C-alpha positions as CSV (number, residue, x, y, z in Angstrom):
1,X,-2.1,-8.2,-6.0
2,X,0.8,-5.8,-5.6
3,X,3.1,-5.4,-2.5
4,X,3.3,-1.8,-1.3
5,X,5.1,0.0,1.5
6,X,2.8,2.4,3.2
7,X,3.9,6.1,3.6
8,X,0.9,6.8,5.9
9,X,-1.3,4.9,8.3
10,X,-4.7,4.1,7.0
11,X,-7.6,1.7,7.5
12,X,-8.4,-0.6,4.6
13,X,-11.3,-3.2,4.8
14,X,-11.4,-3.0,8.5
15,X,-7.6,-3.6,8.8
16,X,-5.1,-1.0,10.1
17,X,-2.2,-0.5,7.7
18,X,0.8,1.2,9.4
19,X,3.3,3.5,7.8
20,X,6.6,1.9,6.9
21,X,5.2,-1.7,6.7
22,X,4.7,-3.8,3.5
23,X,1.2,-5.1,2.6
24,X,-0.3,-6.9,-0.4
25,X,-3.1,-4.9,-1.9
26,X,-5.3,-5.3,-5.0
27,X,-3.9,-3.8,-8.1
28,X,-6.5,-1.0,-8.6
29,X,-6.2,0.3,-5.1
30,X,-2.4,0.0,-5.1
31,X,-2.0,2.0,-8.3
32,X,-4.3,4.8,-6.8
33,X,-2.3,4.9,-3.6
34,X,1.0,5.0,-5.5
35,X,-0.2,7.8,-7.7
36,X,-1.3,9.7,-4.5
37,X,2.0,9.1,-2.7
38,X,0.2,7.2,0.0
39,X,2.3,4.1,-0.7
40,X,5.4,3.0,-2.8
41,X,5.5,-0.2,-4.8
42,X,7.8,-2.9,-3.5
43,X,9.9,-4.5,-6.2
44,X,10.1,-8.3,-6.0
45,X,13.7,-9.5,-6.0
């Protein structure tokens, strides 16, 4: 699982993901969203 900050609002598995908020998404989907600029990876500090 990867934490991402959404750049857009979208529905994912029946859940509404809002722009600007951080969510934990499976790695395959997260990498696709990051490549498409739909989301940005959140670095763990």
